[in-house]
Every structure is written in structure tokens, then in C-alpha cells.
N, C-alpha and C positions, 0 to 999 in steps of 0.2 A: 487456567483460570488466573485472573489478575488480582493482586492484593490491593483493595481499595485504599488502604492506608498509604501505600507507596504513591498512588495517584494523588492523594491529598497532599502528601509531603513534597512531591516534585512533579507537578503536572507537565512542566516543560519537557522533562526527560521522557515522560510517557508519550507525549505527542511526537517527540523526536524519534522514538522507537517505532511508532506507528508509521511515520513518514518513510522510514527505511523499508517498511513493508508495503509501501505504495498506498497508504491510507491517509485520509484527511485527519486533522487534529480533532480529537473527541473528548479531551479532558474536561472542557468547559461544560459540555452536555452531561457527562457522567457525574461531575461534581454538583451540578444543579440538581440532578435526580437524587444524588446522595444526600444533599442538604435537605431536600424535601422529606426523605425518609427519616433522617435524624430529627427533623423538626416534629414530625408526627410521633416519633418515639418519645420525644421529650414531653409532648402534650399528653400522651398516654400515661407515661410515668407520673406526671403531675396529677392527672385525673385519678389514677389509682391511689396515689398517696393521699389526695384530698378525700376520696371515698372512704378510705380506711380511717382517716382522722375524724371525719364527720360521723362515721358509725360509732366510734368511741365516745364522741361528744354527745350523741343521742342518749346513751346510758347515763352520762353525767347529768344531763339536763333533766331527765326523768327522775333521777335520784334527788335532784334539787327542787323538783316540783314545777319546773319551768316548761309547761306543756307547749306553750307557743314556740319556744326555741326548739324544742324537740321536734315539733311538726315541721318547722322550717328546715331543720337538718335532714329530716326524712325525705322531704321534697327534693332537697339538693342531692341526696344519695340516689334517689330514684332517677333524677335527671342524668346524673353521671352514669348510672347503669344503662340508661337508654342510649346515650351517645357513644359509649365506649365500643360497642360491637362494630359500629360503622367506622370508627377510627382504626380499630384493629384490622378490619377488612381492608381498609385503604392502605394501611401499613404493609400487609401481606402482598397486596397487588403491586404496590410500588417497589417493594423489596424484590419480588419475583421478576418484575420488569428490569430492574437494575441488574439482577443476577443474569438474566437472559442476555442483556446487552454485553456484559463482561464476558459471558461464555462464548459469544459469537466472535470475539476478537482473537487474533492469533497471538502466539507468544512473541515477545520482543527479542530481536537478535542480540547475541553477545557482542561485546565491544570489538572482538577480533574477527567478526564476520565481515567480509567485504560488502560494500554497497553494490547494488545492481538490481535491475528490474526483472530479469529472467535468466535463463541458462547462459546467456551470452556474458553475464557478469561473474560466472563461476571461475575459480582460480585453480589451475592444475598444480598440485603439490608434488607429485612424483609419478614416475612410470616404472613398471617392472616388466622384464622380459622383452624379447624382440619378436615381432610378428614373423611368422614363418614365411619363407620364400617358396612359392609353389612352382612346379614345372608344368602346371596346367592351370586353366582358369578356375579358381575356386568358386563353388556354387553356394547359394543360400540354402539353408537346411530344408526349407519347404520344397525345394526342387528335387533333392535326392533322398531325403529321409523317409518318404512314404514307402520306398522300396525296402527300407530297413525295418518297417513296422510302425512308423508314426502315421496313423490312419485318421485323417480328418473327415473323410466321407462317411465312415461308419458312425462316428460320433455325431455328425450332423443329422443323420437319419433319426436318431433318438433324442437329441438334445438341442440341435440347432447350431448356429455359428459359435466359434470361440470355445469349442470343446475338442478334445482329442481322445482317441482310443489307441492305446499303446499295446503292441503285441510282441510276444516272444522276446527276442534279444533286446528290443527297444525298451520293453517294460523292465527287463532285468537291469539294463544300464541305468534307468531312472531310479530304480530301487537301490542299486549299488551307490549311486551318488548321495541319496538321502542318508543311507546307513554310514557311509564314509564321513559325511559332514557331521552327523550327530556324534559319532565316535570321536572325531577330532576335537569337537567343542567341549565334550565332557572329559575326555582323557587328557588332552593337551592344554586346553584353555580353562579348565576348572569350573565349567558351568554344570549345574545340577539338572539332569534330564527330568522332564515332567511330561506326563500325559494329561492333557487338559480337555475341558469341554469344548466342543465345536460350536456351541450355541450359548449366547449370553443374553442377559436382560438389559433393559434400557439403561439402568444406572451404571452397568459395567461399560457399555458402549459410550456413555457420556464421560466416564472417568478417563478413558484413553482418547477422547475427543472425536471419535467417529460420529457421535451425535452431539448436537443436531446438524452440524454443517454438512456432513458427508452421508446423510441418510440415503440419498439416491444411489450411492455406490455400494450399498449393502443389500443382501437378500434377507427377507424377513419371513419367518414361519407363520403358519396360520394361528398359532397361539401367542404371537407377539414377540417371540425371541428372535435374535439376530444371528445369522451364520457369521462366524468370525472371518474377517478379511485378512487377518494376520493373528497368530497366536499371542502377539503383544497384548491383545484385548483380554485374554484369559490369564496370561502370565503376570502382567502388571497388576491386575485386579486381585491377585492372590493376597496382596497386602492391603486391600481396600479397608478403610475405616479401622485401621490398626495403629497402635503405638508400638513401634518396633524397638526392641532393646538395642542400644548402640553397639553392644558386643556382637550382635547378629549381622551387622553391616560390614562389608557390602554383601548383598544377596545377589547371586548370579544364577539365572535360570535359563534353560533352553528347551525347545520342543520342536519335533518334526511333525507337522500337521498338514492336512489339506487346508487350503484357504479359498474363500469364495468372494468374488467381486463382480459387481454388475458392469463395471467400467463405464458408468454413465457419463463420466466427464472426459472420455477418451474416444468419442465417436470418430471413426475414420482412421484411427491410429493403429498400426500394427495388426490389421485385420487378417493378414496373411501369415501363416506359420504359427509357431509355438511361443512367441514372445509375450503376448498379452491375452491370457485366457480367463474365462469365468471361474475355472477351478484349477488349482495348482498346488504343488507341495512346496513347503518352505521350512528351513530351519531358522527359527527366531532366537535372538539373544536379548535378554532383558536383564538390566541391573538396577538395583535399589541401593543408593549410597547416601553418605553424609554430603552436605552441600560442598564442603571444601575438597571432596574427593572426586567429584563428577567430571571435571575436566580431564584428569588423568585416566579415569575410567573410560571416557570416550576414545582416547588414544588406544587403550588396551583392547577395547571391543573392536575397533576398526582393524587393529592388527590381527585379531582372531579371525576376522573375515578374510583379510588379505592372505593369511596362511593357507586357506583352502585353495585359493587361486594359484598360489605358488606351488603347492603340492601337486596340483593337476597340470602345472606348467602351462598356464593360460596367461598370456600377456594382458596387462591391465594398467589403468591409470587411476590415481587417487585425486579426487576433486573436492575442494572446499566450496560449498555452495554459498552463493551470495544471498543477501537478505531477502530479495524478491523471489528466490527460487526454492526456499526452504519449505518444508511441510508445516502445516498449521501449528503443531504443538512443539516444534523444535526451536531451540535457541542457538544451536550450532549443529551442522550436519556435514559429514563426509560422504560422498558417493564414490563407490568403486565401479569403474566402467571397464568391461572386458572387451577384448578385441574380437570382432567377428569378421573374418576375412571375406565371407560371402557378401557382406554389406560394405566392406572396406571402411569400417567405422567402429568406434568404441561405443558400447551400449551399457546402460546401467544394469548392474547385477546385485548390488547391495547398497543400502542406505543406512548409515549409522548416525544416530542423533542423541544429543543431550537435551532433554526437555526441562532441565532445572526443576523447580517446584511446581511447574505449570499443571501437570497431571496430578501431582500429589494433593494440590488444593482441591481439585475436583473430586478426588477419591477420599479426602480427609485422612491421608496417611502421614503419620508423624513418627518421630523418634525422640527418645529422651536421653540426653547425655548423662553419663554417670556423675552423680553429685549435683545435677542441675534440678531446679524446681519445675521449670516450664518445659514444654515440648516444642519441637521445630519440625517443619515439613521436610521430608526426605527429598532427594533428587531422583528422577527416574530417567533411564536411558534404554534405547532399543536399537536393534539393527538386524539385518539379514546375514545369516552365516552359513549358507547362502540361499537364494531363490533357486530351487532345484531345477525347475523347468528351463530357466534361462541358462543355468549351468549346463544342462543337457544340450541346449542349442550351441553353446560355446564349444563343448567337446566335439559335437558333430562337425562343426564348421572348421575348427582348428586341426582336427585329426582326420579329416576326410582324405581319401586317396583317389587317384585318377580312375580306378575301376568302380567307384561308387561305394567302396567299403569304408569302414571307419576303424582305426586302430584304438584299442582300449588304453587309456592312460595307465601308466605303471602303478600309480597309487590306488587304482580301482581293481587291479587284478585279484587281490584276495577276496573281493566281493562278487566276482563274476563266475565262480564255479568252473574255472578252467578256460573260459572264453577269452580270447585275446583280440578278437576282431569281429565287428559286425559286418555281415556280408549281405548284399542285396539279393532279393528273391528274383528269379528270372522266369 
């Protein structure tokens, strides 16, 4: 959510930020609407003040025996009472319209975010690991993983496309990945493990910006709640409408949860295999910080995600997203892209973002500095540490063998009950 005061103070800077997002200048329209609301508020305040003043004068006029003046004042008060509701209704409508307009606009990019319209403008920051050299032609996971227990046909019979039914050793491997990740993020990276609701109300989805813009990407229950598309929705809203003591910051939370996405905006993309599903597991990392600490926290969070890939010995690259490719609520984002030999390409496996105070304004989450009188909005950050399903795909493709088996990464062995290799059913 944007601060209208900043738009008033520097409309040119606001328009410049929107331009980097590929949007037309809007400050003039917003400020016109803002001026109309403020003018109405001034009229209402003046009318209320006059009504109160006139009400007092009625008593004085009656006490002085000036009946004519008292009746005139009564008529004025009655007229003010008659027009005030309409003005107040107009104020509420215009204020709501201005709020909705601001809520529909994405966050402005940070100064160090590169310009660019789409993923072609992203900047590679670093690479880790060397892609494995195969002595056979590596396959995509969708071609060999069904023999290992990644069953799309059974899932399709009951749920349709973009669902999977994992069996036996494949289910064990996915569970091992999730447990490994949550252990690393709590023990090594210092995040507090949380078990969160999987359904939230409108205001929570609005707070983390899934509503109203991404309504079509969500699943809604019959009683109006929303299934979480990421546990960012429940973790970040844990501090909704709170004033957090400065001593409690930073707050770092993580959760391993199922996530649900309709993928309405990705028609035709990754329809084959386990990359883009309606239901998947993910370890989410959320931080709540002071404004001056959020840039360093983004680096720390991204490093926590990188550590998982390195422990699994999966080659990856770190990308700084350009202004045109960032998510709606982000002011700066790093994507981690893992190497998939079956596709001969790097694919996104984690996205870590600093949202600044953008979400905090929507949630009304503030903190109070010790000794200070006023409150300030916190900064919020989120990231995947990691997406479990995509990590499963990366393990399958990077550790595949010529006979169709898959070697279990060393880091996962303590979670696999003695299993060292996934073997195909014949």
C-alpha cells in the first residue's frame, strides 16, 4: 500500500517508480482524488463545528429571550444535520475509491533494482556448483519418475490435471526434503517453526496482497475463506494490526505447509511434470524487521535458501530481478534458479523479496522505538526455503542414473530410513 503523503510530497518520484514498473503516470489522478476527499473532509469538519456552535448559541438566545434568533439557529442546525449524512457518505465513497486505487498499484522498486520489462532484464549475481556431466542423455523427470512412484494418472482420475499421487519411495523422498529443509531453517538459520492455518479471511489475503489483484490464482471455500497459496499469508499476518516492541525485532518465522494455487495466470506453462501444481509443499521464510535492517535481512534470507541447495549439492544461479519482473508487493527480489539437466536449463526454485512497508501498511503493523512517542511501520520480507516439489524435481534430474534409478543425496540420508537409492519398478 502506498503512502499518500509521499505522493503529495514528491509526485514525480512516484510516477518515475511506476514507469519502471511499466505503468503510466498516475500521481495527477491520485492527487486530484485526494484533494476532493480532503475538501469534503474540510467541509464536514466546518459543518460539524458550526452545528456545535449554533447549538450552544440556541441556548444563549433562549436565555436572552431572543426567540427569533433561536428559531433561526434551530433551522440552521436542522439543515446542517440534513446535509451532513450525504457529505459523510460521499467522503466514505471517495475515500474507499482512493484506497482501492492505491491498493491496486504495485510496490515501487528500490534504487538498486535494475531496469527492465521482463525476465530478459534480470541480472545474474552468482553461480554455485558445476552441472554434472552425464555419460548418457539425461531425461526430464516426467519421463522416468513415474516408474519411481510419481503417479500423475491416479491423481488425474480423482482431481484432474496438475495434481500428483506420490507412492512409496517417492513419497518418502518428498517428506525427507521437507523435513530436512525445516530442520535447517530452524536449527541453522534461526527461524521459529510455526504450524499455521491453511485458510485465511479476506483481510489477511489483502494484507499480503493476494487480494484483490490475484483473486483468480486462489481457491476459495464455500464459507468465503481462502486456501493459502503460500504460508507467507498466515505467517506475515501473525503481526497484523499490532504494535511490535522494538526489542522483539527482527521476528523470523518459518513453516512447512501445503500450498494451493489455481495457476490461472499460467495457462499452458509447465503442464507436464511436477513443476507447476495446484497443490504442493513449501518451506516459507518470513521476517519482520525495522526499516533500516530489511536490506541486510534480504541478504540473510537469500543465503538461508542458498544453503539448502548447496547442502543438496544442486547447482544454481542467483538472479537479481529487474523492475518489470518483480512480484506485486516486492521492492527488491532475488530468485534462485536450480539447474535441471533434463531441461538443460536453470529454473526458479526460490524467490526472496523485501517488501519494505508495503504490506505493513495494508496490515497496519507498526513498531515503537524505545523512547520514541510515535510508531513506525515495520518492513516485511518473505522467501522460499525451498519449494519442496521443485526441489524434488531437481534431485531426481541431477541424481538420475542410466538404469532409471536415483541416488539419494547425502544430506537426506538421515531422513530416508536406510534408503540410499530410488529404484524403478519393473
